[in-house]
MOPAC internal coordinates of N, CA, C and O (Angstrom, degrees):
PM7 1SCF
backbone

  N    0.0000 0     0.00 0     0.00 0    0    0    0
  C    1.3834 1     0.00 0     0.00 0    1    0    0
  C    1.5203 1   111.08 1     0.00 0    2    1    0
  O    1.2310 1   119.02 1   -28.73 1    3    2    1
  N    1.3369 1   119.47 1   151.27 1    3    2    1
  C    1.3963 1   125.83 1  -179.91 1    5    3    2
  C    1.5085 1   108.42 1  -129.25 1    6    5    3
  O    1.2310 1   119.72 1   -59.97 1    7    6    5
  N    1.3718 1   118.14 1   120.03 1    7    6    5
  C    1.4277 1   120.35 1  -174.66 1    9    7    6
  C    1.4763 1   106.30 1  -114.11 1   10    9    7
  O    1.2310 1   121.98 1   -44.68 1   11   10    9
  N    1.3863 1   113.82 1   135.32 1   11   10    9
  C    1.4349 1   123.68 1  -179.28 1   13   11   10
  C    1.5558 1   107.74 1  -120.64 1   14   13   11
  O    1.2310 1   120.71 1   -70.78 1   15   14   13
  N    1.3372 1   116.25 1   109.22 1   15   14   13
  C    1.4289 1   120.61 1  -177.46 1   17   15   14
  C    1.5654 1   107.51 1  -109.79 1   18   17   15
  O    1.2310 1   122.02 1   -48.51 1   19   18   17
  N    1.3534 1   113.74 1   131.49 1   19   18   17
  C    1.4763 1   117.48 1  -178.91 1   21   19   18
  C    1.5435 1   105.45 1  -130.38 1   22   21   19
  O    1.2310 1   121.66 1   -43.88 1   23   22   21
  N    1.2714 1   114.44 1   136.12 1   23   22   21
  C    1.3907 1   124.12 1   178.34 1   25   23   22
  C    1.5879 1   109.08 1  -120.05 1   26   25   23
  O    1.2310 1   121.97 1   -54.31 1   27   26   25
  N    1.4652 1   113.83 1   125.69 1   27   26   25
  C    1.5240 1   115.60 1  -174.92 1   29   27   26
  C    1.5338 1   105.61 1  -118.57 1   30   29   27
  O    1.2310 1   122.90 1   -37.23 1   31   30   29
  N    1.3613 1   112.05 1   142.77 1   31   30   29
  C    1.4792 1   123.15 1   171.15 1   33   31   30
  C    1.5251 1   101.59 1  -109.66 1   34   33   31
  O    1.2310 1   120.69 1   -73.09 1   35   34   33
  N    1.3238 1   116.29 1   106.91 1   35   34   33
  C    1.4649 1   117.12 1   173.19 1   37   35   34
  C    1.5067 1   113.31 1   -76.81 1   38   37   35
  O    1.2310 1   119.57 1   -28.33 1   39   38   37
  N    1.3124 1   118.43 1   151.67 1   39   38   37
  C    1.4091 1   121.42 1   177.39 1   41   39   38
  C    1.4849 1   113.92 1   -65.63 1   42   41   39
  O    1.2310 1   119.68 1   -46.39 1   43   42   41
  N    1.2524 1   118.23 1   133.61 1   43   42   41
  C    1.5732 1   121.16 1  -170.69 1   45   43   42
  C    1.4558 1   112.74 1   -62.53 1   46   45   43
  O    1.2310 1   119.07 1   151.65 1   47   46   45
  N    1.3643 1   119.38 1   -28.35 1   47   46   45
  C    1.4368 1   123.77 1  -171.98 1   49   47   46
  C    1.5432 1   113.69 1   -89.39 1   50   49   47
  O    1.2310 1   119.77 1  -161.59 1   51   50   49
  N    1.2995 1   118.04 1    18.41 1   51   50   49
  C    1.4443 1   122.90 1  -175.31 1   53   51   50
  C    1.5754 1   106.31 1   -74.94 1   54   53   51
  O    1.2310 1   122.86 1   -36.05 1   55   54   53
  N    1.2922 1   112.12 1   143.95 1   55   54   53
  C    1.5329 1   117.24 1   172.76 1   57   55   54
  C    1.4688 1   109.49 1   -75.35 1   58   57   55
  O    1.2310 1   120.42 1   -11.49 1   59   58   57
  N    1.3788 1   116.81 1   168.51 1   59   58   57
  C    1.4206 1   119.57 1   174.38 1   61   59   58
  C    1.4901 1   112.18 1   -64.33 1   62   61   59
  O    1.2310 1   119.56 1   147.15 1   63   62   61
  N    1.2562 1   118.45 1   -32.85 1   63   62   61
  C    1.5407 1   121.97 1   177.90 1   65   63   62
  C    1.5940 1   107.27 1   -62.06 1   66   65   63
  O    1.2310 1   121.84 1   132.68 1   67   66   65
  N    1.3801 1   114.07 1   -47.32 1   67   66   65
  C    1.4073 1   117.37 1  -177.10 1   69   67   66
  C    1.4865 1   114.28 1   -62.58 1   70   69   67
  O    1.2310 1   120.89 1   141.81 1   71   70   69
  N    1.3867 1   115.91 1   -38.19 1   71   70   69
  C    1.3565 1   124.54 1  -179.02 1   73   71   70
  C    1.5800 1   105.89 1   -64.76 1   74   73   71
  O    1.2310 1   121.23 1   129.71 1   75   74   73
  N    1.2977 1   115.25 1   -50.29 1   75   74   73
  C    1.4851 1   116.93 1   176.00 1   77   75   74
  C    1.4734 1   113.91 1   -55.24 1   78   77   75
  O    1.2310 1   121.02 1   140.19 1   79   78   77
  N    1.3130 1   115.66 1   -39.81 1   79   78   77
  C    1.5301 1   119.34 1   178.39 1   81   79   78
  C    1.4655 1   107.75 1   -56.07 1   82   81   79
  O    1.2310 1   120.31 1   130.17 1   83   82   81
  N    1.3310 1   117.01 1   -49.83 1   83   82   81
  C    1.4341 1   121.68 1  -174.62 1   85   83   82
  C    1.5353 1   109.51 1   -61.71 1   86   85   83
  O    1.2310 1   119.01 1   128.45 1   87   86   85
  N    1.3952 1   119.49 1   -51.55 1   87   86   85
  C    1.3925 1   116.25 1   179.44 1   89   87   86
  C    1.5893 1   116.35 1   -60.85 1   90   89   87
  O    1.2310 1   122.39 1   146.04 1   91   90   89
  N    1.2405 1   113.02 1   -33.96 1   91   90   89
  C    1.5035 1   112.64 1   178.92 1   93   91   90
  C    1.4922 1   112.55 1   -71.79 1   94   93   91
  O    1.2310 1   119.73 1   151.39 1   95   94   93
  N    1.3131 1   118.13 1   -28.61 1   95   94   93
  C    1.3854 1   122.22 1   176.73 1   97   95   94
  C    1.5152 1   114.04 1   -77.06 1   98   97   95
  O    1.2310 1   119.34 1   141.53 1   99   98   97
  N    1.2961 1   118.87 1   -38.47 1   99   98   97
  C    1.5026 1   119.91 1   175.34 1  101   99   98
  C    1.5608 1   107.35 1   -69.63 1  102  101   99
  O    1.2310 1   119.48 1   141.51 1  103  102  101
  N    1.2622 1   118.60 1   -38.49 1  103  102  101
  C    1.6062 1   117.24 1  -179.95 1  105  103  102
  C    1.5129 1   107.22 1   -71.38 1  106  105  103
  O    1.2310 1   114.55 1   157.97 1  107  106  105
  N    1.2163 1   127.93 1   -22.03 1  107  106  105
  C    1.4766 1   129.39 1   179.85 1  109  107  106
  C    1.5044 1   110.46 1   -70.66 1  110  109  107
  O    1.2310 1   119.81 1   157.35 1  111  110  109
  N    1.3066 1   117.97 1   -22.65 1  111  110  109
  C    1.4621 1   123.05 1   172.81 1  113  111  110
  C    1.4084 1   119.33 1   -57.32 1  114  113  111
  O    1.2310 1   121.76 1   155.17 1  115  114  113
  N    1.3659 1   114.23 1   -24.83 1  115  114  113
  C    1.5781 1   118.41 1   175.69 1  117  115  114
  C    1.4274 1   112.84 1   -63.28 1  118  117  115
  O    1.2310 1   119.41 1   157.40 1  119  118  117
  N    1.3903 1   118.73 1   -22.60 1  119  118  117
  C    1.4485 1   122.38 1  -174.57 1  121  119  118
  C    1.5270 1   113.52 1   -74.18 1  122  121  119
  O    1.2310 1   120.80 1   166.51 1  123  122  121
  N    1.3779 1   116.07 1   -13.49 1  123  122  121
  C    1.4185 1   118.67 1  -177.07 1  125  123  122
  C    1.5774 1   106.84 1   -66.29 1  126  125  123
  O    1.2310 1   118.51 1   -50.76 1  127  126  125
  N    1.3176 1   120.44 1   129.24 1  127  126  125
  C    1.4309 1   123.44 1  -172.53 1  129  127  126
  C    1.5637 1   115.71 1   -63.37 1  130  129  127
  O    1.2310 1   118.40 1   158.59 1  131  130  129
  N    1.2604 1   120.66 1   -21.41 1  131  130  129
  C    1.5533 1   116.77 1  -178.86 1  133  131  130
  C    1.5063 1   109.15 1   -89.78 1  134  133  131
  O    1.2310 1   117.75 1   175.98 1  135  134  133
  N    1.3335 1   121.89 1    -4.02 1  135  134  133
  C    1.4776 1   122.72 1   171.21 1  137  135  134
  C    1.5342 1   111.65 1   -66.20 1  138  137  135
  O    1.2310 1   118.24 1   -56.91 1  139  138  137
  N    1.2094 1   120.95 1   123.09 1  139  138  137
  C    1.3761 1   130.65 1   175.56 1  141  139  138
  C    1.5597 1   115.02 1  -103.77 1  142  141  139
  O    1.2310 1   120.85 1   149.05 1  143  142  141
  N    1.3131 1   115.99 1   -30.95 1  143  142  141
  C    1.3534 1   123.91 1  -179.44 1  145  143  142
  C    1.5676 1   108.61 1  -132.29 1  146  145  143
  O    1.2310 1   120.25 1   -44.86 1  147  146  145
  N    1.3277 1   117.13 1   135.14 1  147  146  145
  C    1.4296 1   113.83 1   178.55 1  149  147  146
  C    1.4739 1   110.86 1  -149.76 1  150  149  147
  O    1.2310 1   119.42 1   -46.99 1  151  150  149
  N    1.3649 1   118.71 1   133.01 1  151  150  149
  C    1.3909 1   128.12 1   178.72 1  153  151  150
  C    1.5165 1   112.06 1  -144.39 1  154  153  151
  O    1.2310 1   117.62 1   -47.85 1  155  154  153
  N    1.2820 1   122.13 1   132.15 1  155  154  153
  C    1.4408 1   126.99 1   175.40 1  157  155  154
  C    1.5680 1   106.53 1  -137.22 1  158  157  155
  O    1.2310 1   123.39 1   -46.40 1  159  158  157
  N    1.3231 1   111.10 1   133.60 1  159  158  157
  C    1.5831 1   116.83 1  -179.24 1  161  159  158
  C    1.5310 1   109.63 1  -166.50 1  162  161  159
  O    1.2310 1   124.93 1     0.22 1  163  162  161
  N    1.2892 1   108.14 1  -179.78 1  163  162  161
  C    1.4311 1   120.27 1  -177.22 1  165  163  162
  C    1.5901 1   109.12 1  -106.75 1  166  165  163
  O    1.2310 1   118.42 1   -20.15 1  167  166  165
  N    1.2440 1   120.62 1   159.85 1  167  166  165
  C    1.5165 1   122.17 1   177.83 1  169  167  166
  C    1.5320 1   110.62 1   -47.73 1  170  169  167
  O    1.2310 1   122.60 1   -45.35 1  171  170  169
  N    1.3151 1   112.63 1   134.65 1  171  170  169
  C    1.4985 1   120.50 1   175.22 1  173  171  170
  C    1.5358 1   106.78 1   -76.63 1  174  173  171
  O    1.2310 1   124.11 1   -22.43 1  175  174  173
  N    1.3059 1   109.71 1   157.57 1  175  174  173
  C    1.5807 1   122.48 1  -174.98 1  177  175  174
  C    1.5288 1   104.15 1   -85.06 1  178  177  175
  O    1.2310 1   121.64 1  -111.75 1  179  178  177
  N    1.2547 1   114.46 1    68.25 1  179  178  177
  C    1.4875 1   121.97 1   172.58 1  181  179  178
  C    1.4955 1   111.87 1  -120.00 1  182  181  179
  O    1.2310 1   118.12 1   -25.52 1  183  182  181
  N    1.2654 1   121.19 1   154.48 1  183  182  181
  C    1.4506 1   125.25 1  -176.62 1  185  183  182
  C    1.4271 1   113.98 1  -146.15 1  186  185  183
  O    1.2310 1   120.08 1   -91.04 1  187  186  185
  N    1.3354 1   117.45 1    88.96 1  187  186  185
  C    1.4856 1   125.45 1   165.60 1  189  187  186
  C    1.3725 1   114.73 1  -131.00 1  190  189  187
  O    1.2310 1   114.04 1   -22.82 1  191  190  189
  N    1.2586 1   128.89 1   157.18 1  191  190  189
  C    1.4491 1   130.68 1  -166.21 1  193  191  190
  C    1.5655 1   108.70 1   -65.12 1  194  193  191
  O    1.2310 1   118.19 1   153.65 1  195  194  193
  N    1.2716 1   121.05 1   -26.35 1  195  194  193
  C    1.4442 1   121.15 1  -177.20 1  197  195  194
  C    1.6182 1   110.84 1   -89.97 1  198  197  195
  O    1.2310 1   119.37 1  -179.91 1  199  198  197
  N    1.2978 1   118.81 1     0.09 1  199  198  197
  C    1.5683 1   118.83 1   177.83 1  201  199  198
  C    1.4492 1   109.52 1   -96.26 1  202  201  199
  O    1.2310 1   122.41 1   -47.56 1  203  202  201
  N    1.3687 1   112.99 1   132.44 1  203  202  201
  C    1.4661 1   124.71 1   173.48 1  205  203  202
  C    1.5728 1   108.94 1   -98.06 1  206  205  203
  O    1.2310 1   120.07 1   -71.53 1  207  206  205
  N    1.3349 1   117.47 1   108.47 1  207  206  205
  C    1.3256 1   117.68 1   179.99 1  209  207  206
  C    1.5951 1   112.41 1  -110.11 1  210  209  207
  O    1.2310 1   122.75 1  -159.52 1  211  210  209
  N    1.2813 1   112.33 1    20.48 1  211  210  209
  C    1.5313 1   118.70 1  -173.43 1  213  211  210
  C    1.5575 1   109.03 1   -78.59 1  214  213  211
  O    1.2310 1   115.08 1   159.08 1  215  214  213
  N    1.2109 1   126.93 1   -20.92 1  215  214  213
  C    1.5324 1   131.54 1   176.69 1  217  215  214
  C    1.4974 1   108.83 1   -65.09 1  218  217  215
  O    1.2310 1   122.96 1   -22.41 1  219  218  217
  N    1.3838 1   111.93 1   157.59 1  219  218  217
  C    1.4490 1   122.62 1   178.14 1  221  219  218
  C    1.6023 1   108.16 1   -96.47 1  222  221  219
  O    1.2310 1   121.46 1   134.59 1  223  222  221
  N    1.2442 1   114.80 1   -45.41 1  223  222  221
  C    1.4047 1   117.14 1  -174.50 1  225  223  222
  C    1.5800 1   113.64 1  -137.88 1  226  225  223
  O    1.2310 1   119.13 1   -44.73 1  227  226  225
  N    1.2874 1   119.26 1   135.27 1  227  226  225
  C    1.4682 1   125.80 1   177.27 1  229  227  226
  C    1.5897 1   106.40 1  -110.64 1  230  229  227
  O    1.2310 1   123.33 1   -51.55 1  231  230  229
  N    1.2904 1   111.22 1   128.45 1  231  230  229
  C    1.5218 1   114.54 1   178.47 1  233  231  230
  C    1.5716 1   104.52 1  -125.49 1  234  233  231
  O    1.2310 1   120.64 1   -53.15 1  235  234  233
  N    1.2492 1   116.38 1   126.85 1  235  234  233
  C    1.4085 1   121.84 1   177.78 1  237  235  234
  C    1.4984 1   109.46 1  -125.57 1  238  237  235
  O    1.2310 1   120.46 1   -57.96 1  239  238  237
  N    1.3415 1   116.73 1   122.04 1  239  238  237
  C    1.5213 1   119.41 1   178.60 1  241  239  238
  C    1.5552 1   107.58 1  -122.30 1  242  241  239
  O    1.2310 1   121.60 1   -28.64 1  243  242  241
  N    1.1626 1   114.55 1   151.36 1  243  242  241
  C    1.5176 1   120.87 1   174.56 1  245  243  242
  C    1.6172 1   111.52 1  -127.78 1  246  245  243
  O    1.2310 1   122.67 1   -37.07 1  247  246  245
  N    1.3217 1   112.49 1   142.93 1  247  246  245
  C    1.4167 1   125.49 1   178.42 1  249  247  246
  C    1.4511 1   111.11 1  -126.17 1  250  249  247
  O    1.2310 1   123.05 1   -13.71 1  251  250  249
  N    1.2854 1   111.75 1   166.29 1  251  250  249
  C    1.5676 1   115.94 1   179.80 1  253  251  250
  C    1.5394 1   108.60 1   -71.54 1  254  253  251
  O    1.2310 1   122.76 1   147.67 1  255  254  253
  N    1.3649 1   112.32 1   -32.33 1  255  254  253
  C    1.4458 1   116.65 1  -176.25 1  257  255  254
  C    1.5350 1   108.77 1  -166.93 1  258  257  255
  O    1.2310 1   120.92 1    -5.87 1  259  258  257
  N    1.3505 1   115.84 1   174.13 1  259  258  257
  C    1.5160 1   118.56 1   176.79 1  261  259  258
  C    1.5199 1   114.04 1   -52.17 1  262  261  259
  O    1.2310 1   118.45 1   144.86 1  263  262  261
  N    1.2129 1   120.56 1   -35.14 1  263  262  261
  C    1.4759 1   125.97 1  -178.89 1  265  263  262
  C    1.5521 1   109.09 1   -58.98 1  266  265  263
  O    1.2310 1   120.83 1   134.78 1  267  266  265
  N    1.3832 1   116.02 1   -45.22 1  267  266  265
  C    1.3656 1   120.79 1   173.41 1  269  267  266
  C    1.5495 1   116.07 1   -59.14 1  270  269  267
  O    1.2310 1   123.10 1   135.88 1  271  270  269
  N    1.3171 1   111.67 1   -44.12 1  271  270  269
  C    1.4910 1   121.63 1   171.94 1  273  271  270
  C    1.5274 1   112.84 1   -54.93 1  274  273  271
  O    1.2310 1   122.12 1   135.12 1  275  274  273
  N    1.2747 1   113.54 1   -44.88 1  275  274  273
  C    1.5540 1   119.23 1  -179.96 1  277  275  274
  C    1.5402 1   112.22 1   -65.92 1  278  277  275
  O    1.2310 1   122.42 1   148.45 1  279  278  277
  N    1.4185 1   112.98 1   -31.55 1  279  278  277
  C    1.4008 1   114.34 1   179.36 1  281  279  278
  C    1.5711 1   108.56 1   -73.05 1  282  281  279
  O    1.2310 1   120.53 1   144.64 1  283  282  281
  N    1.3346 1   116.58 1   -35.36 1  283  282  281
  C    1.4373 1   124.02 1   176.10 1  285  283  282
  C    1.5231 1   110.51 1   -59.05 1  286  285  283
  O    1.2310 1   122.67 1   133.44 1  287  286  285
  N    1.3397 1   112.49 1   -46.56 1  287  286  285
  C    1.4689 1   116.59 1  -178.31 1  289  287  286
  C    1.5143 1   114.14 1   -62.69 1  290  289  287
  O    1.2310 1   118.12 1   148.93 1  291  290  289
  N    1.3032 1   121.19 1   -31.07 1  291  290  289
  C    1.3559 1   121.66 1  -174.46 1  293  291  290
  C    1.6137 1   111.19 1  -105.76 1  294  293  291
  O    1.2310 1   119.50 1  -166.27 1  295  294  293
  N    1.2539 1   118.55 1    13.73 1  295  294  293
  C    1.4104 1   124.32 1   178.85 1  297  295  294
  C    1.5452 1   113.15 1   -75.97 1  298  297  295
  O    1.2310 1   118.33 1   -37.71 1  299  298  297
  N    1.3566 1   120.78 1   142.29 1  299  298  297
  C    1.4520 1   120.85 1  -179.14 1  301  299  298
  C    1.6377 1   111.15 1   -59.32 1  302  301  299
  O    1.2310 1   118.35 1   147.83 1  303  302  301
  N    1.2734 1   120.75 1   -32.17 1  303  302  301
  C    1.4327 1   122.13 1  -178.09 1  305  303  302
  C    1.5216 1   106.64 1   -66.14 1  306  305  303
  O    1.2310 1   121.17 1   136.58 1  307  306  305
  N    1.3543 1   115.37 1   -43.42 1  307  306  305
  C    1.6028 1   118.59 1   179.25 1  309  307  306
  C    1.5656 1   104.99 1   -66.75 1  310  309  307
  O    1.2310 1   117.49 1   137.88 1  311  310  309
  N    1.2358 1   122.39 1   -42.12 1  311  310  309
  C    1.4908 1   127.77 1   179.80 1  313  311  310
  C    1.6295 1   106.79 1   -51.93 1  314  313  311
  O    1.2310 1   123.30 1   131.02 1  315  314  313
  N    1.3883 1   111.28 1   -48.98 1  315  314  313
  C    1.4661 1   114.76 1  -173.92 1  317  315  314
  C    1.5039 1   110.22 1   -70.78 1  318  317  315
  O    1.2310 1   120.40 1   146.54 1  319  318  317
  N    1.3673 1   116.85 1   -33.46 1  319  318  317
  C    1.4220 1   119.16 1   176.29 1  321  319  318
  C    1.5297 1   113.93 1   -65.48 1  322  321  319
  O    1.2310 1   119.83 1   145.29 1  323  322  321
  N    1.3279 1   117.94 1   -34.71 1  323  322  321
  C    1.3847 1   122.17 1  -179.54 1  325  323  322
  C    1.5888 1   110.02 1   -66.42 1  326  325  323
  O    1.2310 1   120.75 1   156.58 1  327  326  325
  N    1.3305 1   116.18 1   -23.42 1  327  326  325
  C    1.4714 1   119.81 1  -179.84 1  329  327  326
  C    1.4885 1   107.98 1   -65.13 1  330  329  327
  O    1.2310 1   119.79 1   165.19 1  331  330  329
  N    1.3219 1   118.00 1   -14.81 1  331  330  329
  C    1.5338 1   119.31 1  -178.56 1  333  331  330
  C    1.4843 1   112.43 1   -91.30 1  334  333  331
  O    1.2310 1   118.81 1  -163.51 1  335  334  333
  N    1.3250 1   119.87 1    16.49 1  335  334  333
  C    1.4463 1   124.61 1  -170.01 1  337  335  334
  C    1.5940 1   112.51 1   -65.21 1  338  337  335
  O    1.2310 1   121.79 1   158.57 1  339  338  337
  N    1.3068 1   114.18 1   -21.43 1  339  338  337
  C    1.3602 1   118.81 1   179.79 1  341  339  338
  C    1.5763 1   113.53 1   -72.88 1  342  341  339
  O    1.2310 1   120.74 1   174.43 1  343  342  341
  N    1.2907 1   116.20 1    -5.57 1  343  342  341
  C    1.4564 1   124.84 1   177.73 1  345  343  342
  C    1.6477 1   111.14 1   -87.85 1  346  345  343
  O    1.2310 1   119.65 1   165.91 1  347  346  345
  N    1.2350 1   118.28 1   -14.09 1  347  346  345
  C    1.4496 1   118.90 1   179.88 1  349  347  346
  C    1.5394 1   108.69 1  -123.49 1  350  349  347
  O    1.2310 1   121.77 1   -30.55 1  351  350  349
  N    1.3604 1   114.21 1   149.45 1  351  350  349
  C    1.4108 1   118.73 1  -179.70 1  353  351  350
  C    1.5584 1   112.96 1  -107.60 1  354  353  351
  O    1.2310 1   120.62 1   179.19 1  355  354  353
  N    1.2547 1   116.41 1    -0.81 1  355  354  353
  C    1.4492 1   122.62 1  -179.12 1  357  355  354
  C    1.5547 1   111.15 1  -159.72 1  358  357  355
  O    1.2310 1   119.16 1   -42.13 1  359  358  357
  N    1.2464 1   119.20 1   137.87 1  359  358  357
  C    1.4414 1   124.35 1   173.87 1  361  359  358
  C    1.6108 1   111.32 1  -140.46 1  362  361  359
  O    1.2310 1   121.23 1   -47.13 1  363  362  361
  N    1.3227 1   115.26 1   132.87 1  363  362  361
  C    1.4905 1   113.43 1   176.20 1  365  363  362
  C    1.5011 1   102.82 1  -125.87 1  366  365  363
  O    1.2310 1   120.56 1   -38.53 1  367  366  365
  N    1.3701 1   116.54 1   141.47 1  367  366  365
  C    1.4916 1   123.38 1  -179.67 1  369  367  366
  C    1.4667 1   107.90 1  -125.07 1  370  369  367
  O    1.2310 1   121.63 1   -42.02 1  371  370  369
  N    1.3453 1   114.48 1   137.98 1  371  370  369
  C    1.5233 1   126.57 1   177.68 1  373  371  370
  C    1.4734 1   104.01 1  -125.81 1  374  373  371
  O    1.2310 1   121.14 1   -60.95 1  375  374  373
  N    1.3421 1   115.43 1   119.05 1  375  374  373
  C    1.5090 1   120.04 1   172.79 1  377  375  374
  C    1.5071 1   106.06 1  -110.73 1  378  377  375
  O    1.2310 1   122.08 1   -37.23 1  379  378  377
  N    1.3682 1   113.63 1   142.77 1  379  378  377
  C    1.4274 1   117.87 1  -179.63 1  381  379  378
  C    1.5801 1   109.33 1  -145.49 1  382  381  379
  O    1.2310 1   119.29 1   -35.87 1  383  382  381
  N    1.2343 1   118.96 1   144.13 1  383  382  381
  C    1.5147 1   121.58 1   178.09 1  385  383  382
  C    1.4673 1   110.44 1  -143.08 1  386  385  383
  O    1.2310 1   123.42 1   -38.41 1  387  386  385
  N    1.3152 1   111.05 1   141.59 1  387  386  385
  C    1.5389 1   119.76 1   178.88 1  389  387  386
  C    1.3424 1   110.92 1  -159.45 1  390  389  387
  O    1.2310 1   120.10 1   180.00 1  391  390  389

């Protein structure tokens, strides 16, 4: 399995419409056929020194393998989502396979 975890920090000055546009765009990524596992959410209400809750959105996708991930990266839905990049000021990506 190949796991692709992405954390977004949205710009604080976004309008409600821009925020809705982001959330609709990120949720649309689930429609990409190679996606086998999909989760999108906000920071949990947990509070321990090792937890970073500063991000706005967590996206976790899973694929059978790196080839499935590569299909996702090149898919038109993903390309369309990347067009929204002006809505965030930071993104961190963690990929893992096992």
